ZAROFI-561998 format. One record per residue (C-alpha): chain; x, y, z. Coordinates in steps of 0.001 Angstrom, whole numbers, plus 524288, in hexadecimal, padded with zeros to 5 digits. Layout:
A	X	Y	Z .
...
//
This chain:
A	80000	80000	80000 .
A	805A1	80D3C	7FBF0 .
A	80780	8192D	80457 .
A	7FB2D	81F90	7FEDA .
A	7F311	81392	8020E .
A	7F867	81363	80FFD .
A	7F4EB	821AA	8115B .
A	7E708	81F72	80C8E .
A	7E555	8138C	8154F .
A	7E9A4	81B42	8214D .
A	7E0E5	82690	81D8A .
A	7D544	81D66	81C1C .
A	7D7F2	8179C	8298F .
A	7D948	824DE	8302F .
A	7CDA8	82B8C	829C2 .
A	7C546	81F50	82AA0 .
A	7C7CE	81E18	8393E .
A	7C53D	82C9E	83B0E .
A	7B88F	82BB7	83351 .
A	7B393	82048	83B66 .
A	7B729	82786	847E0 .
A	7B01A	833B5	84327 .
A	7A37A	82C70	84025 .
A	7A3C1	8244E	84C98 .
A	7A74F	82F2D	85618 .
A	79DED	838B9	84FCE .
A	792ED	82ED8	85181 .
A	796E0	82CD0	85FB8 .
A	797D6	83BAB	861A1 .
A	7A5DB	83A4E	8664F .
A	7B12B	84398	8630F .
A	7B6B8	8406A	855B1 .
A	7C491	842E9	85A82 .
A	7C37B	836E0	8631C .
A	7BF05	82F09	8576C .
A	7CAB1	83331	84F50 .
A	7D429	82FD0	85A54 .
A	7CDBC	8228E	85C3E .
A	7CE50	82009	84D9C .
A	7DCD4	8232B	84DB7 .
A	7DEE2	81A32	85948 .
A	7D84B	80EF6	8520B .
A	7E013	8107F	84562 .
A	7ECBD	81398	84C6E .
A	7F81A	80A42	84E7A .
A	7F51F	807DB	85CF0 .
A	7E82B	800AE	85B15 .
A	7E790	7F32A	8549B .
A	7DE4E	7F6E7	8499E .
A	7E16E	7F324	83B75 .
A	7DF03	80118	8369B .
A	7EB99	80861	8397E .
A	7EF2E	81539	832DF .
A	7FCF1	81A71	8311F .
A	7FF85	82366	83CF0 .
A	80992	82B83	8356D .
A	80006	82E8D	82A7B .
A	7F4D9	83196	833C2 .
A	7FDF2	83A1E	83BDF .
A	8019A	8420E	82FDC .
A	7F34D	843E7	82C5A .
A	7F000	84773	83A63 .
A	7F9B8	852A3	839E9 .
A	7F13E	8586B	82F3F .
A	7E600	85745	838D8 .
A	7ED8E	85EF5	84317 .
A	7F0D3	86994	8393A .
A	7E2EF	86AF6	8341B .
A	7DD19	86A59	841C1 .
A	7E5D2	8754A	846BF .
A	7E399	87D2D	83A57 .
A	7D4F5	87C19	83C78 .
A	7D652	8804F	84AB3 .
A	7DE3C	88C08	8463E .
A	7D3E9	89034	83C65 .
A	7C9A4	88FD0	84724 .
A	7D0F3	89A47	84ECA .
A	7C6B2	8A505	84D9A .
A	7CCF1	8B174	852C6 .
A	7BFAA	8B826	85389 .
A	7BA3B	8ADE3	85CC5 .
A	7C6CC	8ADCA	8648C .
A	7C5C9	8BC6E	8665A .
A	7B7FC	8BAAE	86BB2 .
A	7BA80	8AF8E	87534 .
A	7C957	8AFC2	874B9 .
A	7CC2F	8B581	88230 .
A	7C356	8ABBB	888FF .
A	7C7A4	8A01F	880CD .
A	7D5FF	8A3F6	880F8 .
A	7D664	8A578	88FB7 .
A	7CEFB	898B7	89194 .
A	7D7F6	89148	88854 .
A	7E436	896D8	88EBA .
A	7DF90	892B0	89C38 .
A	7DAC1	8855C	897D0 .
A	7E666	8819D	88F4D .
A	7F020	886B3	8994B .
A	7E962	87EDC	8A3FA .
A	7E851	8726B	89BDA .
A	7F680	872A1	89732 .
A	7FADD	874C1	8A541 .
A	7F23A	869D7	8AA8E .
A	7F618	860CF	89F5D .
A	80473	862E5	8A276 .
A	801F2	8601D	8B0E4 .
A	7FA94	853AC	8AD52 .
A	80607	84F25	8A51B .
A	80F30	8518F	8B07A .
A	8064D	849C5	8B965 .
A	806CD	83E86	8AFAB .
A	815A7	83F10	8AF90 .
A	8171C	843C7	8A18C .
A	82269	84BCE	89C3D .
A	82197	85AAB	89B80 .
A	81FC9	85A1F	88CC0 .
A	814E4	85008	88DC6 .
A	80E51	85846	8984C .
A	80ED7	86425	88F6A .
A	808EF	85CA0	88415 .
A	7FE41	85760	88D02 .
A	7FB18	86548	89137 .
A	7F9B8	8693D	88302 .
A	7F100	85D8A	88012 .
A	7E73B	8604A	88AEE .
A	7E730	86EFC	88882 .
A	7E000	86ED1	87B76 .
A	7D1A9	86BE4	878BC .
A	7CB9D	86631	86C63 .
A	7C568	86F47	8627A .
A	7BFE5	863C7	85AC9 .
A	7B98A	85D31	86686 .
A	7B3AC	869EB	86B72 .
A	7AE97	86D68	85DED .
A	7A820	86016	85C4F .
A	7A28A	860A6	86A12 .
A	79CA8	86E05	86767 .
A	7978E	8697A	85A2C .
A	78F8E	85EBF	860C8 .
A	78896	868A4	8696C .
A	78625	87731	86908 .
A	78E57	87D84	87396 .
A	78CE6	88B5C	8785C .
A	79303	893B7	86D77 .
A	79A8A	89BE5	87756 .
A	7A045	88FA6	87D97 .
A	7A3DB	88A05	87045 .
A	7AA6E	896C2	86C4F .
A	7B227	89714	878FF .
A	7B625	888C1	877E6 .
A	7BB01	88A00	869EA .
A	7C258	89684	86D43 .
A	7C8FD	88F67	87893 .
A	7CC69	88462	86F2B .
A	7D2C8	88E1A	865ED .
A	7DB47	89397	870CD .
A	7DE5D	885C2	8754F .
A	7E2D4	88260	86795 .
A	7EB6F	88E81	86718 .
A	7F1B5	88B18	8741C .
A	7F316	87CE6	86FFB .
A	7F9C2	880D0	8634E .
A	803B2	888DF	86AEC .
A	8059E	87D92	87463 .
A	80707	8742B	868FC .
A	811B5	87CB3	86324 .
A	8193C	87C68	86FF1 .
A	81743	86DBA	8716D .
A	81C37	86BC0	8638C .
A	828CF	8728C	86774 .
A	82983	86A21	873B0 .
A	82747	85DCC	86BA2 .
A	831C8	861C7	861DF .
A	83C07	861AD	86C91 .
A	83C06	86F93	871B8 .
A	83781	86A49	87ECD .
A	832E3	87163	88AC1 .
A	83FB5	876A6	88F8A .
A	84AD9	88023	88D0F .
A	84A1D	88C1A	88465 .
A	842D2	88443	87A2B .
A	8361E	88896	88087 .
A	8389F	896F9	87DB7 .
A	83DB8	89405	8701D .
A	83211	88B5D	86D04 .
A	8287C	895D2	8718D .
A	82F41	8A041	8697D .
A	82FAE	897CC	85D5E .
A	8214D	89475	85ED0 .
A	81D80	8A2C1	86069 .
A	82598	8A691	8548E .
A	81FF3	89BBB	84C28 .
A	811F8	89F28	84FE0 .
A	8143F	8AD99	84D61 .
A	81A59	8AB19	84008 .
A	80FBD	8A19E	83BF9 .
A	80494	8AA55	8409B .
A	80954	8B765	83BAA .
A	80EA5	8B1F0	82EEF .
A	80252	8AA08	82CCD .
A	7F95A	8B595	82F81 .
A	7FFD6	8BCF7	82470 .
A	7FDF6	8B20D	81A8E .
A	7F3C6	8A7C0	81E02 .
A	7E720	8AFCC	81FA0 .
A	7E9DA	8B74E	8130F .
A	7ECC0	8AAC3	80BB1 .
A	7E044	8A41E	81071 .
A	7D7EA	8B011	80D0D .
A	7DE14	8B087	7FF89 .
A	7DB3A	8A230	7FD07 .
A	7CD75	8A369	802A5 .
A	7CA14	8AD55	7F81E .
A	7CAF6	8A27A	7EDF8 .
A	7BEC9	89C7C	7F445 .
A	7C455	88EF0	7F20F .
A	7C355	88660	7FE2D .
A	7CD5B	87CCA	7F91C .
A	7D7AE	8875A	7F777 .
A	7D4A7	88D4D	804BF .
A	7D57F	8800F	80B99 .
A	7E277	87C82	80550 .
A	7E83A	889D0	80884 .
A	7E3BE	8893F	816B5 .
A	7E92B	87B85	8186B .
A	7F5BC	87FB0	811C5 .
A	7F74E	88A76	81BE9 .
A	7F3F9	880C4	826AD .
A	7FE24	876AD	822D0 .
A	80858	88106	81FD5 .
A	806FE	886AC	82D8E .
A	8075B	878FA	83366 .
A	813C8	87619	82BC2 .
A	81A26	882B5	83069 .
A	816D5	87F39	83E7B .
A	81CCE	871BB	83CCC .
A	82920	87784	836BC .
A	82A44	8808F	84276 .
A	8298F	874EE	84BA3 .
A	81B8E	876D0	85034 .
A	80F38	86EC2	84EA4 .
A	807F4	86F37	841BA .
A	7FBE5	87221	849EB .
A	8017C	87F7E	84D6A .
A	8036C	8835D	83F32 .
A	7F610	87E4C	83B10 .
A	7EF47	885AA	84610 .
A	7F5D8	89280	84252 .
A	7F268	88FFC	83410 .
A	7E41F	88EA5	837E6 .
A	7E4A7	89B78	83F75 .
A	7EAB1	8A292	833E1 .
A	7E103	89CD9	82A20 .
A	7D5B6	8A0DB	832FD .
A	7DA6F	8AEFA	83264 .
A	7D73E	8AF24	823DD .
A	7C8AE	8AFEE	8269B .
A	7C653	8A2D4	81FD6 .
A	7C564	89AD0	82C59 .
A	7B7E1	894F0	82A36 .
A	7BA54	89168	81C22 .
A	7C771	88AE4	81EDD .
A	7C22D	883D2	82ADA .
A	7B76A	87DBF	822A2 .
A	7C15C	8793E	8188A .
A	7CB33	873C3	82241 .
A	7C149	86D6F	82B61 .
A	7BFA8	8605E	82408 .
A	7CE56	85EB7	82287 .
A	7D078	86201	830D6 .
A	7C68C	857E2	8353A .
A	7CC93	84D89	82C70 .
A	7DA92	84F3D	830D4 .
A	7D6C8	851E5	83EF8 .
A	7D045	84484	83EF7 .
A	7DCE5	83E97	839B6 .
A	7E46A	845C9	84461 .
A	7DC4B	83FCD	84F3F .
A	7DD04	83270	848CD .
A	7EBCF	833F5	848B3 .
A	7EB8A	83757	85731 .
A	7E3EC	82AE1	859DA .
A	7EDA7	822D2	851F7 .
A	7F8E9	82716	85AA9 .
A	7F23B	8229F	86728 .
A	7F5CD	815C1	86D4E .
A	7EA0D	81187	875A3 .
A	7F380	80BF1	87F98 .
A	7F8E9	81990	88211 .
A	7EB43	81E6B	88569 .
A	7E92E	812CE	88E77 .
A	7F65A	814C2	89503 .
A	7F47C	82373	8961D .
A	7E6A8	8238C	89B6C .
A	7EAB8	82AB5	8A7D5 .
A	7F052	836A4	8A098 .
A	7E4AF	83636	8974F .
A	7DAB3	83669	8A24E .
A	7E20E	84116	8A988 .
A	7E362	84967	89D43 .
A	7D4F2	84785	899FC .
A	7D0F5	84C16	8A782 .
A	7DA48	85799	8A638 .
A	7D4A2	85BA7	8990C .
A	7C674	85AE5	89D5F .
A	7C84E	86118	8AAAF .
A	7D316	86A9A	8A725 .
A	7CCC9	86FF9	89AE7 .
A	7BF8B	87138	8A162 .
A	7C5AB	878B6	8AC9E .
A	7CF39	880B5	8A478 .
A	7C587	884F4	89A0B .
A	7BAC3	887B4	8A3F5 .
A	7C368	88FC8	8ACFE .
A	7C9C9	896F5	8A1AE .
A	7BCDB	899FE	89B19 .
A	7B66B	89E9C	8A7C1 .
A	7C1EE	8A798	8AAAF .
A	7C12E	8AC8F	89CB0 .
A	7B313	8B090	89F56 .
A	7AC07	8A5D4	897FB .
A	7A2AE	8A1CD	8A2B3 .
A	7A18C	894D9	8A9C2 .
A	79853	88DE8	8A06C .
A	79FE7	890D0	8940F .
A	7ACC2	88E4B	89AF7 .
A	7A8B2	880D4	89FC2 .
A	7A2C0	87D45	8929E .
A	7AF5B	8812D	88BD0 .
A	7B74A	87929	89581 .
A	7AE96	86D47	893A3 .
A	7AF9B	86E97	884CF .
A	7BE83	86F95	8848B .
A	7C1DB	8642B	88D87 .
A	7C939	85C02	88373 .
A	7D633	85BF1	87C3A .
A	7D759	8603C	86E24 .
A	7DD26	85D54	860EE .
A	7E98E	864BE	86432 .
A	7EB55	85BE8	86FF8 .
A	7EDEB	850A0	86694 .
A	7F741	85914	85EC7 .
A	7FEC1	85C59	86B3C .
A	7FEDF	84E27	86FC8 .
A	802E6	84960	86251 .
A	80E09	85336	861F3 .
A	8134C	84E5A	86EE2 .
A	8127F	8400A	86B0F .
A	817C6	8419B	85D3B .
A	8235C	849B1	861E0 .
A	826A9	83FF3	86C7F .
A	8265B	849BE	877B9 .
A	81A88	842DA	87DB0 .
A	816B6	834A7	87E7F .
A	80BF5	82E9D	87619 .
A	8035B	82DCE	88226 .
A	800DB	83C79	88160 .
A	7F919	83B15	874BE .
A	7F1B9	82F8B	87A7F .
A	7EE09	837E6	8863A .
A	7E984	842C1	87D08 .
A	7E0F1	8392E	87584 .
A	7DAF2	833A0	881EF .
A	7D830	8413D	8874E .
A	7D284	84584	87A4A .
A	7C95D	839CF	879C2 .
A	7C48C	83BA8	887AF .
A	7C29B	84A5F	886C5 .
A	7BC9F	849A7	8792C .
A	7B23D	84054	87E54 .
A	7AFCC	8495A	889DC .
A	7AF27	85612	88203 .
A	7A10B	85514	87CD9 .
A	79BEE	8511D	88A3E .
A	7A362	85BF1	89129 .
A	79F39	8663D	8874F .
A	790F7	8627F	88925 .
A	79233	86300	897EA .
A	79800	870A4	89877 .
A	78B5C	87750	89C8C .
A	78868	86DD6	8A782 .
A	79641	86DEA	8AC9C .
A	79692	87CD9	8AC83 .
A	78A5B	87CC3	8B4F7 .
A	7907E	872BB	8BE04 .
A	79CC6	87AFA	8BF9F .
A	7954C	887B2	8C171 .
A	78C84	881E5	8CBFD .
A	79863	87E1D	8D40D .
A	79FFB	88AC2	8D309 .
A	7A01A	893E5	8DECD .
A	7964C	89EFB	8DD8F .
A	7A0E0	8A9AA	8DCA9 .
A	7A75F	8A25B	8D17A .
A	79A58	8A0E8	8CA60 .
A	7982D	8AF8B	8CB64 .
A	7A603	8B26D	8C6E2 .
A	7A4F0	8A9F0	8BAA6 .
A	79841	8B090	8B692 .
A	79CF2	8BE7B	8B892 .
A	7AAB4	8BBD9	8B3A2 .
A	7A53F	8B6FB	8A6BA .
A	79CE5	8C34C	8A5D4 .
A	7A8AF	8CBF4	8A87C .
A	7B10D	8C536	89E30 .
A	7A5BC	8C5FD	8948B .
A	7A484	8D496	896F1 .
A	7B318	8D62F	89558 .
A	7B319	8CE94	8888D .
A	7A788	8D5C4	88298 .
A	7AB61	8E36C	886C8 .
A	7AC1B	8EE02	87C61 .
A	7BA6F	8F0F7	87F5B .
A	7C07B	8E3C2	87C79 .
A	7CB12	8E947	87390 .
A	7CF20	8F3D2	87D2B .
A	7CEB0	8E9DF	8883F .
A	7D80C	8E10D	880EB .
A	7E14E	8EC72	87F1D .
A	7E100	8EED1	88DC1 .
A	7E365	8E0BC	8919E .
A	7EC86	8DCFF	88681 .
A	7F8DC	8E050	88E03 .
A	7F4F0	8D8BD	89A55 .
A	7F10B	8CCF2	89239 .
A	7FD95	8CD1C	88A44 .
A	80529	8CF44	896D5 .
A	7FEB5	8C361	89CE9 .
A	8027F	8BADF	89160 .
A	81083	8BFEF	89149 .
A	81235	8BE3D	89FE6 .
A	80C70	8B0A0	89F24 .
A	8165A	8AD63	8949A .
A	82169	8B306	89CBA .
A	81CD3	8AB2B	8A874 .
A	81D27	89EB5	8A064 .
A	82A78	8A245	89AAA .
A	82FF0	8A4D6	8A83D .
A	82B4C	897CE	8AD9B .
A	83018	89043	8A1B2 .
A	83D01	897A9	8A16A .
A	83F7C	894F7	8AFBC .
A	83CB5	88679	8ADE9 .
A	845D2	885C6	8A224 .
A	850E6	88D9E	8A83E .
A	8507D	886DB	8B574 .
A	857F0	87A50	8B1C2 .
A	862D9	8825C	8AB96 .
A	86394	88D6F	8B562 .
A	864DD	8866C	8C265 .
A	871CF	87F97	8BEDF .
A	877DE	88CCB	8BB8B .
A	872FE	892C5	8C825 .
A	8783F	8871A	8CF8E .
A	8857B	88874	8C8FE .
A	88653	8970C	8CBC7 .
A	87FBD	89805	8D91C .
A	8803A	88A21	8DE53 .
A	871B7	88A3F	8E192 .
A	86F20	87C50	8DD57 .
A	8642F	8777A	8D4C1 .
A	85942	87AD5	8DE31 .
A	85E79	8887D	8E081 .
A	8605C	88B00	8D1F7 .
A	852AB	88651	8CEDA .
A	84D11	88EC7	8D9AF .
A	85423	89ACD	8D484 .
A	8504A	898D8	8C63F .
A	842A1	893FC	8C94C .
A	8406F	89EC0	8D349 .
A	84497	8A94F	8C9BA .
A	83C0D	8A3C8	8BEE3 .
A	830CA	8A1BC	8C850 .
A	831C2	8AFC1	8CD17 .
A	8312C	8B510	8BF33 .
A	825CE	8ABEF	8BBF0 .
A	81EB9	8B045	8C848 .
A	82034	8BE79	8C418 .
A	81A30	8BB59	8B6E5 .
A	80F3E	8B3B0	8BD7F .
A	80C2D	8BF23	8C673 .
A	80C8A	8C847	8BABB .
A	802DE	8BF83	8B37F .
A	7F9B4	8BFDB	8BF23 .
A	7FAAA	8CEA4	8C070 .
A	7F86E	8D0D7	8B201 .
A	7ECDC	8C784	8B21C .
A	7E6F5	8CF30	8BD6B .
A	7E8FD	8DC4A	8B6A2 .
A	7E2AF	8D6C6	8AA61 .
A	7D722	8D20C	8B276 .
A	7D5C7	8DF42	8B914 .
A	7D5DB	8E65D	8AC04 .
A	7CB4F	8DDCE	8A622 .
A	7C300	8DD52	8B273 .
A	7C2CA	8EC29	8B378 .
A	7BCCD	8ECCC	8A5DD .
A	7B1B5	8E395	8A94D .
A	7AF56	8E8D5	8B715 .
A	7B4A2	8F6D8	8B70C .
A	7B993	8FD52	8C364 .
A	7B130	907DF	8C9B8 .
A	7B7F9	914F6	8CA37 .
A	7B630	921FA	8D142 .
A	7B6DC	91BC1	8DEB3 .
A	7AA72	913B1	8DC9E .
A	7A8C0	906BD	8E385 .
A	7AD78	8FC39	8DA25 .
A	7A378	8F13E	8DB14 .
A	7A9BF	8E9C2	8CFEF .
A	7B5B8	8E5F9	8D7DD .
A	7B13F	8D818	8DB0A .
A	7ADB2	8D3B0	8CD3C .
A	7B96C	8DAC1	8C76B .
A	7C291	8D3D5	8D0D5 .
A	7BCDA	8C6A2	8CD10 .
A	7BE1A	8C9BA	8BE9E .
A	7CC53	8CDB3	8C088 .
A	7CEF2	8C0DF	8C7A0 .
A	7C8AF	8B8F0	8BCB1 .
A	7D002	8C00E	8B1F2 .
A	7DCBD	8BEEA	8B972 .
A	7DAD4	8B045	8BAF8 .
A	7D781	8ADEF	8ACB4 .
A	7E319	8B61B	8A80E .
A	7EC5D	8AED1	8B108 .
A	7E750	8A15E	8AD0F .
A	7E794	8A4AC	89E81 .
A	7F608	8A822	89FDE .
A	7FA17	89F6B	8AB1A .
A	7F4F6	89246	8A66E .
A	7FB69	892F0	898E9 .
A	80803	8972E	89F9D .
A	806D3	88B96	8A8E5 .
A	804DA	88280	89D4B .
A	810F0	887F1	8967E .
A	819FC	88714	8A248 .
A	814EF	879E1	8A6E9 .
A	82019	871C0	8A10C .
A	82A13	87AAF	8A7A0 .
A	822EE	87E1A	8B435 .
A	8186F	873FD	8B771 .
A	813AD	87BE4	8C326 .
A	80F81	88731	8BA4A .
A	8019C	88251	8B8AE .
A	7FFE7	88082	8C752 .
A	804BA	88E63	8C9CB .
A	7FB57	89434	8BFD1 .
A	7EFD1	88CA8	8C54E .
A	7F3A2	89082	8D338 .
A	7F419	89EE4	8CF87 .
A	7E70B	89DA0	8C86F .
A	7E0EB	89750	8D46F .
A	7E668	8A25A	8DCAB .
A	7E042	8AC7F	8D3B9 .
A	7D358	8A530	8D435 .
A	7D3DF	8A496	8E312 .
A	7D68A	8B326	8E3E7 .
A	7CB10	8B57E	8DAC9 .
A	7C1B7	8ADAF	8E357 .
A	7C087	8B8C9	8ED21 .
A	7BCE1	8C1D0	8E209 .
A	7B251	8B80D	8DE27 .
A	7AC1C	8B8F3	8EB9C .
A	7AC2C	8C7D4	8EA80 .
A	7A5D9	8C6A4	8DD27 .
A	79B56	8BE18	8E336 .
A	7980A	8C90E	8ECAE .
A	797E3	8D2BC	8E164 .
A	78E31	8CA42	8D9FC .
A	78597	8C871	8E5F9 .
A	784FF	8D72F	8E798 .
A	7818E	8D863	8D93F .
A	776A1	8CE74	8DA8D .
A	770E1	8D652	8E5D6 .
A	77100	8E289	8DD5A .
A	76A78	8DAE4	8D27D .
A	75FD3	8D67C	8DBE9 .
A	75D52	8E4BC	8DF7B .
A	75C9B	8E880	8D121 .
A	7532D	8DD6A	8CE59 .
A	74AAE	8E14F	8D9F9 .
A	749BF	8EF53	8D520 .
A	74597	8EA99	8C7A4 .
A	73B52	8E138	8CCDF .
A	72EF6	8E235	8C4E8 .
A	735C6	8E878	8B93D .
A	7321E	8E2A5	8AC02 .
A	74043	8DFBB	8A88B .
A	74B7B	8DAB7	8B0FC .
A	754A1	8E596	8B599 .
A	761AE	8E91B	8AFBD .
A	76D05	8E697	8B8F3 .
A	7770A	8F017	8B376 .
A	77731	8F7F1	8C011 .
A	77AE6	8EC00	8C805 .
A	7869B	8E948	8BF39 .
A	78A79	8F7A2	8C00B .
A	789F8	8F73B	8CEE7 .
A	79112	8EA27	8D01A .
A	79A27	8E895	8C445 .
A	79D70	8DAF4	8BFDA .
A	78FBA	8D549	8BF7E .
A	79049	8D452	8B0CE .
A	784D2	8D194	8A7F1 .
A	77A22	8D40F	8B214 .
A	76D18	8D128	8ABB2 .
A	75F95	8CDF5	8B112 .
A	754BE	8C5F1	8AADF .
A	746B3	8C352	8AF4A .
A	741B4	8B55D	8AE9D .
A	73459	8B38A	8A87C .
A	72B20	8A931	8ADAB .
A	72E44	8A022	8A249 .
A	73D04	8A213	8A2EE .
A	74433	894FB	8A303 .
A	74C28	898F3	8AEF5 .
A	7402F	89A75	8B7BA .
A	73FA2	88FCA	8C1ED .
A	74DD9	88BE1	8C027 .
A	7590D	88E5D	8C999 .
A	7654B	895DD	8C624 .
A	76D22	8897F	8C844 .
A	76497	88264	8BE82 .
A	765E7	88D42	8B47C .
A	774B5	88DA6	8B6A6 .
A	775F4	89AC8	8AFCF .
A	783BC	89D5B	8B488 .
A	789BA	89096	8AFE3 .
A	781E8	88FB5	8A341 .
A	7821C	89DDA	89F03 .
A	78BC2	8A53C	8A796 .
A	781E8	8AE8B	8ADF4 .
A	77F01	8AFCC	8BC89 .
A	77230	8B363	8C319 .
A	77529	8BE43	8CCE9 .
A	76767	8C14A	8D1A0 .
A	7591D	8BDCA	8CFB6 .
A	74E55	8C7DA	8D13F .
A	740A2	8C352	8D4D9 .
A	7348C	8C8A8	8DBB7 .
A	735F2	8BF34	8E70D .
A	743B1	8C440	8EA01 .
A	74FF6	8C5A1	8E1F8 .
A	75B57	8BC2B	8E348 .
A	76941	8C167	8E341 .
A	77403	8B855	8DE6F .
A	76B19	8AC5E	8DDBC .
A	76FCB	89E99	8E062 .
A	76EBE	89360	8D6C7 .
A	76260	88DC5	8DCC3 .
A	75AA9	89A5E	8DA44 .
A	74ED8	89752	8D19D .
A	74AA8	8A16F	8C798 .
A	73C6E	8A5F7	8C733 .
A	733B9	8ACA5	8BD54 .
A	735C4	8BB62	8BDAA .
A	74374	8BA8A	8C368 .
A	74D39	8C4A8	8BEB1 .
A	75A58	8BDD7	8BD58 .
A	766C9	8C624	8BDB7 .
A	77233	8C020	8B647 .
A	780A4	8C380	8B4E6 .
A	78AF8	8BE8A	8AB92 .
A	7903D	8C067	89DD2 .
A	7868F	8C616	8941F .
A	784E0	8B9AA	88C26 .
A	783F9	8B163	89890 .
A	77932	8BA0A	89E39 .
A	771DF	8B9FD	89149 .
A	7726F	8AB14	890A2 .
A	76E19	8A9DC	89ED8 .
A	76264	8B2D2	89C62 .
A	75F0D	8AA7D	8909F .
A	75F73	89E4A	89916 .
A	756E8	8A4AE	8A389 .
A	74C6B	8A9CD	89A81 .
A	74BC2	8A0B4	88EC5 .
A	746D4	892C9	88E8D .
A	7518F	88DDA	8856E .
A	75E36	8951D	88803 .
A	76906	89371	87DFB .
A	7767A	88DF8	880D2 .
A	77E4D	89691	889FC .
A	78851	8A07B	8859B .
//
């Protein structure tokens, strides 16, 4: 049999197995990715089945799948959407990825793995799956705002994963994790990215627009793919992953304004070769490795589900998303993604990690992929469960904090605000980088410096390490303190815009909510910088993650007192609302509550609504309605003829004619009013 016949036979085996998996898993409503991996396992060399494809050929075809997959992800980078939800999604992704890489590294250490294997494991568990999330959302109709947030987080995750992949490629090529190679590798990566981006922006969008004018889909597709493979080839020549070049090519092509048209043309090819990629992953797996490595697989699965749920939820809440959307996003993203296999495959193929790492990635992917649809469907119920068990001050904080961030985001002076906070934000990033550089530099210099100090001063190894480590630690501590101070100043600047200070010697009644807002903004700024720094320095200073988390817990503890003061502020506001409702008793329309917000700043979005006799909320308790968890709005007071209720508890039952006073973000209050007054409320915002 000739070479061409062998090629066709292997292609028939691979595509036939993938086709059977597609039909079977689609009928069983299971993730297709699992089907492709199982198909590859069956036709691979490790299972005694007569149908065996050539691993080398399938591996070469799968590389096309990686390139087209990353090109497609790059074309989906919509800068307009990122500008709208970018701050929230970017902050959430930074916190989540930084936390997951740190926890993944710690898990690897616990399992006794090498530093390089720990770093690769951190990268594997830090990325979620765009394909699994998209298919999960396609099977049901999620809240559009949640879907937009989730996909924006995925974009930022992919960007961070691409940068991590570039660094891991350098590590796999022999640069390692030590000596001055770290600085050189970072500089080379930055230079390569800058040259590729700026050079590509001058050529690629113009070329694509020129070709698009021919109105020939065939020509446009070939040109776009030519750019894609050319960029991938340049990345490989530079010593980086082809995925990096393909992703940048997709970004540049998207800037031509032909995103939708090119996506439609590339989509069938991407699906075809992506299927081959996952089949190739399955072919490399020895089932015995999964059986032998079940302990790391179970531990990593638990880490992905628990860590991503916690990281995304906390990050999204601190970014002002609201509890319900935050928990739903966390439940939807609790899996590992396509880039996780690329990272694992890089480690195994380069020999810097054992083959068990890819087996662990496959096992974690299978378990989390099966759990993703169930978790995504249970987001609403779990958000209600979490909200019901939060302390009352924290419930109030989440509602008002989301309203404050919403007001900040929708303010008419967004451009001027960015100009005012640009320097603090850039300063935070620079100081975070200097903090990481100081820690890494100290760790790299220490083994070389203490012998010289010992030779010159006779201080011994311990004394030399104390001198060098103490000096580096002191400089790092100064940068850490500077990061905290700058984060606080940034929080104070933004909080003063949402809750302005009273001047002319007037009593400032907005102190309590402003102080809480400053604490929240300070915490989110510190975590968004601190957790990525901890992830970066982890191979050199394993205690970095513990220090960041300890500082974050300290900031949260200091903010708890402010939460209790905020609770008193809200109680006073609810009493004022009760008085306003009493004065308006008998009026045809519920009263406006602007004066209450003017007297006690920080009670954002105050709105009242009267319940008709046929309103669906009549006869139901506030706990049953669950307005805060489902919609993000809190009931501060209830006005009724038999006696108003200030700051009602969850067991309060609503009656016909009640005037309900709500607070929260504008869209949350509007959705809550809809749920109170209409028999069939739509999905929440």
